[in-house]
C-alpha positions in Angstrom: 60.9 96.1 -47.4 59.4 98.5 -44.9 61.4 99.2 -41.7 59.6 97.6 -38.8 59.8 98.8 -35.3 59.1 96.7 -32.2 59.0 97.5 -28.5 62.2 96.1 -27.1 62.2 93.5 -24.4 65.0 93.2 -21.9 66.4 90.2 -23.8 66.4 92.2 -27.1 68.2 95.1 -25.5 70.8 92.7 -24.0 71.4 90.9 -27.3 71.6 94.2 -29.2 74.1 95.5 -26.7 76.2 92.3 -27.0 76.2 92.6 -30.8 77.3 96.2 -30.6 80.1 95.2 -28.2 81.2 92.4 -30.5 81.3 94.5 -33.6 82.9 97.5 -31.7 85.8 95.3 -30.6 86.3 93.8 -34.1 87.9 97.1 -35.3 90.6 96.8 -32.6 91.2 93.1 -33.3 91.6 93.7 -37.0 94.1 96.6 -36.3 96.1 94.3 -34.0 96.3 91.6 -36.7 97.4 94.2 -39.3 100.6 94.7 -37.3 101.8 91.3 -38.6 99.7 90.4 -41.7 98.6 92.3 -44.8 95.0 93.5 -45.4 94.1 90.9 -48.0 95.6 88.1 -45.8 93.5 89.4 -42.8 90.4 89.2 -45.0 91.3 85.7 -46.2 91.6 84.6 -42.6 88.3 86.3 -41.7 86.2 84.8 -44.4 87.9 81.3 -44.3 87.5 80.6 -40.6 84.0 82.1 -40.5 83.0 80.0 -43.5 84.0 76.8 -41.7 82.1 77.7 -38.6 78.9 78.5 -40.5 79.0 75.4 -42.6 79.3 73.4 -39.4 76.1 75.2 -38.2 74.4 74.4 -41.5 75.3 70.7 -41.1 74.2 70.5 -37.4 70.9 72.1 -38.3 70.6 69.8 -41.4 69.7 72.7 -43.7 69.6 72.0 -47.4 72.6 73.2 -49.4 71.8 75.1 -52.6 72.8 73.3 -55.8 71.4 75.8 -58.4 74.4 77.5 -60.2 72.5 80.8 -60.3 72.3 80.8 -56.5 76.1 80.2 -56.3 76.7 83.0 -58.8 74.6 85.2 -56.5 76.8 84.1 -53.6 79.9 85.3 -55.5 78.4 88.8 -56.1 77.2 89.0 -52.5 80.7 87.9 -51.3 82.3 90.6 -53.3 79.9 93.3 -52.2 79.5 92.3 -48.5 82.9 90.8 -47.7 85.8 91.1 -50.2 85.5 94.8 -51.2 84.5 96.3 -47.8 86.7 94.1 -45.6 89.7 94.8 -47.8 89.1 98.5 -48.2 88.5 99.0 -44.5 91.5 96.8 -43.4 93.8 98.8 -45.7 92.3 102.1 -44.5 93.0 101.0 -40.8 96.7 101.1 -41.6 96.5 104.9 -41.8 93.3 105.7 -39.8 92.6 105.3 -36.1 90.4 102.4 -35.0 87.8 104.8 -33.5 87.6 107.0 -36.7 87.2 103.9 -38.8 84.2 102.8 -36.7 82.7 106.3 -37.0 82.9 106.3 -40.8 81.6 102.7 -40.8 78.4 104.1 -39.3 77.7 105.8 -42.7 76.6 102.3 -43.9 73.1 103.0 -42.8 73.0 106.3 -44.6 74.2 104.8 -47.9 71.8 101.9 -47.4 68.8 104.2 -47.4 70.0 105.8 -50.6 70.6 102.5 -52.3 67.2 101.1 -51.2 65.5 104.3 -52.5 67.3 104.0 -55.9 66.5 100.3 -56.4 63.2 99.7 -54.7 59.9 101.5 -55.4 58.6 100.9 -51.9 61.7 102.5 -50.3 61.3 106.0 -51.7 63.2 108.8 -50.1 60.7 110.7 -48.0 61.2 114.2 -46.6 62.2 112.6 -43.2 64.6 110.2 -44.8 66.1 112.9 -47.0 66.7 115.0 -43.9 68.3 112.1 -42.1 70.6 111.4 -45.1 71.6 115.0 -45.4 72.5 115.2 -41.7 74.4 111.9 -42.0 76.4 113.2 -44.9 77.3 116.3 -42.9 78.5 114.0 -40.2 80.7 112.1 -42.5 82.4 115.2 -44.0 82.8 116.6 -40.5 84.4 113.4 -39.2 86.8 113.3 -42.1 87.6 117.1 -41.9 87.9 119.5 -44.7 91.7 119.8 -44.3 91.9 116.1 -45.5 90.3 117.2 -48.8 92.4 120.3 -49.2 95.7 118.6 -48.2 95.1 115.2 -49.9 97.5 112.5 -48.7 97.6 108.8 -47.9 95.4 109.3 -44.8 92.8 111.1 -46.9 92.8 108.2 -49.4 92.4 105.7 -46.5 89.3 107.5 -45.2 87.8 107.5 -48.7 88.6 103.8 -48.9 86.6 103.2 -45.7 83.7 105.2 -47.1 83.9 103.0 -50.2 83.5 100.0 -48.0 80.3 101.4 -46.5 78.9 102.0 -50.0 79.7 98.4 -50.9 77.8 97.2 -47.8 74.8 99.3 -48.9 74.9 97.7 -52.4 75.2 94.3 -50.8 71.9 94.8 -48.9 70.2 95.6 -52.2 71.6 92.4 -53.8 70.6 90.3 -50.8 67.0 91.4 -50.9 66.8 90.9 -54.7 68.6 87.5 -55.0 69.0 85.8 -51.6 65.8 86.7 -49.7 64.3 83.1 -50.0 67.3 81.4 -48.4 67.8 80.6 -44.7 70.2 83.2 -43.2 72.7 80.6 -42.1 72.9 79.1 -45.6 73.1 82.5 -47.3 75.9 83.6 -45.0 77.9 80.3 -45.4 77.6 80.4 -49.2 78.6 84.1 -49.3 81.7 83.4 -47.1 82.6 80.4 -49.2 82.6 82.6 -52.4 84.5 85.3 -50.6 87.2 82.9 -49.5 87.6 81.5 -53.0 88.2 85.1 -54.1 90.4 86.3 -51.3 92.7 83.3 -50.9 94.4 83.6 -54.3 94.4 87.4 -54.2 96.1 87.4 -50.8 98.6 84.7 -52.0 99.5 86.7 -55.1 99.7 90.2 -53.4 101.1 89.3 -50.0 102.5 85.8 -50.2 101.5 82.4 -48.9 98.9 82.3 -46.1 100.8 81.3 -42.9 99.5 79.9 -39.6 102.8 80.6 -38.0 101.6 83.8 -36.4 102.3 85.3 -33.0 99.8 84.4 -30.2 98.6 88.0 -30.2 97.8 87.9 -33.9 96.2 84.4 -33.7 93.9 85.6 -30.9 93.0 88.7 -32.9 92.2 86.7 -36.0 90.2 84.2 -34.0 88.2 86.9 -32.5 87.3 88.8 -35.7 86.8 85.7 -37.8 84.9 83.3 -35.4 83.2 85.7 -33.0 82.8 89.0 -34.8 82.0 87.4 -38.2 80.5 83.9 -37.9 79.1 84.4 -34.4 77.9 88.0 -35.2 76.1 86.9 -38.3 74.1 84.4 -36.3 73.4 86.8 -33.5 72.5 89.5 -36.0 69.6 87.5 -37.5 68.5 86.5 -34.0 68.4 90.2 -32.9 66.6 91.0 -36.2 63.8 88.6 -35.3 63.6 89.9 -31.7 64.0 93.6 -32.2 62.9 94.3 -35.8 65.0 96.0 -38.6 64.2 99.5 -37.4 65.7 98.9 -34.0 68.9 97.5 -35.5 70.0 101.1 -36.3 70.6 101.4 -32.5 73.3 98.8 -32.8 75.2 101.2 -35.1 75.3 103.8 -32.3 76.8 101.3 -29.9 79.7 100.2 -32.1 81.6 103.4 -32.5 81.9 104.3 -28.7 83.2 100.8 -28.0 85.8 101.0 -30.8 86.9 104.5 -29.8 87.3 103.5 -26.1 89.3 100.3 -27.0 91.5 102.2 -29.4 92.3 104.7 -26.7 92.9 102.1 -24.0 94.9 99.5 -26.0 96.6 101.6 -28.7 96.7 105.1 -27.2 94.7 106.5 -30.0 93.4 110.0 -29.8 90.7 111.5 -32.1 90.4 115.1 -33.2 87.3 117.0 -31.9 85.8 117.0 -35.5 85.6 113.2 -35.3 83.4 113.3 -32.3 81.3 116.1 -33.8 80.9 114.0 -37.0 79.8 111.0 -35.0 77.2 113.2 -33.1 75.8 114.4 -36.5 75.8 110.8 -37.8 73.9 109.7 -34.7 71.4 112.5 -35.2 71.0 111.5 -38.8 70.3 107.9 -37.8 67.8 109.1 -35.2 65.9 111.1 -37.9 65.9 108.1 -40.2 64.6 105.9 -37.4 61.7 108.4 -37.0 60.7 107.7 -33.5 62.1 110.9 -32.0 60.2 113.1 -34.5 57.1 111.0 -33.9 57.3 111.4 -30.2 57.9 115.1 -30.5 54.9 115.5 -32.8 52.7 113.4 -30.5 53.6 115.6 -27.5 52.9 118.8 -29.4 49.5 117.5 -30.3 
């Protein structure tokens, strides 16, 4: 699938900004919930409540529910790649890594997505421009992590690698979605994926962290409600709306909105401070995404000519 770029209307900008704000705040809400519940339990809550909301949407819209076992098998693979693995790795990583830094490393999803698409699809070959953008993005990731974390390997280093592992899983999920779920309505695909994810995470969380409890503090319940209902179910629906309004190329801009929101909220609510290399890494990641987007280079070439 070729990246499409559209001119952005005021409405598209507004909805893209809203999506960036929602996802940016999700990192803080997840970290707040982790003060009381374990990472797998947080994922089970996230997929379970989001699943119920999206099936309600499917029923209201009277969309057909897939019955083919092969489609449901695809939902389970998609659930693992797009929910269970990345949500769990990132939630565990957030126990040892600041909210803002987690969001910065999460921005590498677009970089790994380009690599995965080039590897699996003939029409997504890695051009010189894409290769340059990926290289700059990788430099941004290593800068954000910091070389000291590789030399003095500890639990924090492992947590950052886990977060990167989550972004790689997201990239593979995008490949699987294109190969196996491209013919389904987005609402149905998301509901099926979250159902499969819930069927996986509920027993895992129960075994590893104990029975799922609803007897949580109000602060934790609000955090869970936010990241499950608004930042997962609601954001999925908003994402596909923004995709139709703005085009897939412009969605990279959302990535650049998420990290500043998460960094600011982490500083305000949890007194988090990030090292200078984290901000330098994000700047390089942003530059890499801009090169991948291509419009800056195109505008520069046009002006020179």
